[in-house]
N, C-alpha and C positions, 0 to 999 in steps of 0.2 A: 196366523189365526188374531181375528178381533176381540179384543177383552178393554169393557171399558169399565174406567176407573168409578167407583161407587162407597166413598168414605163410611166406613165402620169407628168409631171412636175405643171399642175394646179389644186394644192391645196394649205388650208391654211397652214400654217408652224407649226404654234401653235396645239398642241394634243387637243380633243376633252376628254372628261369622259364618261365613258359608258354610264350612264344614262342620258345624252343628248338627247342619239339617241332613237326615239321612232316613227319614220315611215319608212315605205319603199318608193319610189319614181320610176314607171316604166315607161321609154321612148322607143322610136323608134331612132333610126337614122338619119333616113328621107335623105339618101345618096342614090346616085346608086349602090356603092360596099362597100364592107364590109374595104376593104382598105384604102378607102377614108375615109368612118367612123373612122377606127382606129387613123389614119392619123393625123385626124382632134383632136381627144381627148388624142393627146397625144403629138400638138404641142403647144409651148408656146402661139404663136401668138394669138391662137382661144381662150384662156380665157378660155376653156368649158375642161370638164373631167366628168368622174363618178367612181361610184368605179369598177363594174363591168362591162363587154360587153360580149355577150353571141352571139355565131356567129348560123346561118340557121343549121348547122350542131350542133349544139350544145358544141362548145367548149368554154370552160370561163374564159374569161380574168382579172384579179385583176389588174386595173392600180393606184387604189391610196386605201390608207390603212386604214380600216374603223374608225381608232382613229384618222385621218385627216377629214379634210373639203374638198370635193370635189366640185367642181363648176360645178353643173348641172343641179338646178332647177330654179336659176335668180329669177326674181320676182316672189313671188310668196306669198300664205296663205292660210291654213285647220284649222281650225276650230279656237282658240286662238293660234298659231304659226303664223308667219310672215317670209319671208324668210326662207323655210327650208332647205339649204344648211346646217347651222348649225347641224337640226334635224335628218337627214335622211342618208340612206344609198342610193344612186340614180345604177340603173340599166340598162343598155339599151341593146337592142334587136336590130340585125341589120334587118332591115326592110328599104325598099324606100319611104314610107313615103305617102302622099297624091301627091306630088309633083312628085312624079317620078311613078306612079304605083303599088300604095299603092296594097301590096298582104297578101293573108294567112298566116300567121306566124306557120314555122315548128315545127313541133310534137316534134322531137329531141331538137330544143331550147326552149319550151315552160315545157319539161319535165326535163330540166337541171334549168330552171327556178322556179319550183315548189320544188324542193331539194335544192336552192340558199336561196328560199323564206323561209324554214318551219326552216332553219338553223341560219338565223338570227331571226325570229320570236321567234325561242327557248333562242336565246343567250340575247336579247335585252327585250324580254318581250313589243313585237310589238302587238297593240292590233290591232284585225282584220280592224278597220275602218280607221286604218289608213295606210292602204295598197290599194295604191293611184295611179292614175296616172297623168303625167305632165299636161294633159288637167284638170282635177280635181282641181289641187292646184293654174293652169294659165290660166283661161277659157278663158281669155280679150284675148289671143295670140297664147295659144296649142291645139294641136287637137287630139297630141298623150297619149297616144299607138293606140288611133282608135280604131271606130266600131268592129273590127276582131280580136281587141284583145279577147280572150277569159276568160272571169273575170267572167263567170259564172260557167266553168270546176273549175275553180281557188279555187271558193269559195267552190267548195265540197268535193275541198282538206286542206281547214279551213283557204284558203289565203283569205282576202278581205270579204268585205261584198256581199248578194244577197238577193232579196225577195223572198216568198215560196208563192206566190202565183200561180194560177190556169189559166195557159196564154191564155185557148182558153177563158174563161170570162174576162180575161185582155182586149184582143182585142177588145170585144163587146165594151168598154168605148174611144178608139182608137180615134182622130179624134173630141169628142163629148167635145164641150168647158165647165168649169165652169159656172156654171150657178148662186152661188154668188163669192161675191168678198170675204167672208169668206173663198172659197176655194184656192184662189189665194194666201192669206193671209198662210193660212193654211199651203200649197206647200211651199213660201218661208221658212216661219219659222221649217219646218220640213227638208229644204237640208241645212239649216242652224246646224241644230242636227247632222245633219250629219257629215259638217266641212265644205261645202262649205261656200266661202268667202262674201257673197252677202246678201242686207237689203230689206224693205218693201219699204224705202226710198231709192234705187240706181234707176238709171235711167233708162227706157224703153229697151236701147240697151243693158247695162249691165246685164239687167236681162233678155234678150234673150240669151246673150250668156251662160248665168249659164244655161238655159234651156237646150239648148244645149248641154254642157257637161254634162248636166245631163244623157240628151237622149243619147247621145253616147257610155256611161256605160253601162243604166240600160234598155234601150227603144233602141234599135241600129238599128230597122229596120225602124224605122220613125224619122230623125234629123233632126226638122223644127223651133225650136226655138221655137212653140206654145205650152202654155200649153193645154193640155185636161187632163180629168176624169183618164186616165188610168196613166198617170203622176203622176195624182192629188194620185190616190192609192197606186203605187208602193211607193212612198217617204214614207207617212206614214205607210205601211208595213216595209219598210226598219229599219226608225226610233223605233216601237216596235220590233225589234229582235236586235240591233247594243247593243254590248257589248264591 
């Protein structure tokens, strides 16, 4: 795969060891043009960057070397890891995002992302559960890469996790609220096992945002932050299949 180096000054100057890299974080740029996005990722004043940028036409730019910490995740948490910049490779996909007419991701763009992710997974032995979106690791403030990102497609290429439940049967459980408090507790415990940093004791609004992030990734057709039996079953199935 052809990768063009395009320098960004926004990274930690100290090198990190290969063994510290254990996750990939996928973002969208959330800006109106690709030029504007690249300029921001390479502007020292912005204090923002990523290791890779993929254009809508599938052009891949390397902005920061992999052995440097890029500034893409910000305040974040996944499983036992906090502030994931130091443990992750950040990939930005060109997309206007929710604020500027959120659109479907381009097939050429996704094809290049799949190739890049597979290279990184092999190189760093990254577990499937650690292929995440920005909204997974910072659900209290981020929505990207959003509900139009094709997580199910990527999972078929062994990138990230997905459930193996029958969608027709699942749909019958949509909007059906858990009968027991134990279902709610089980859901929170299960998404914690997946990696989401939320607790039973977290406040109501924080848990709502965690549910929204889970829905945005695994139940895209209805993102309302309200727990139902469909979400409960998906989370349970994911935990059983995590590797």
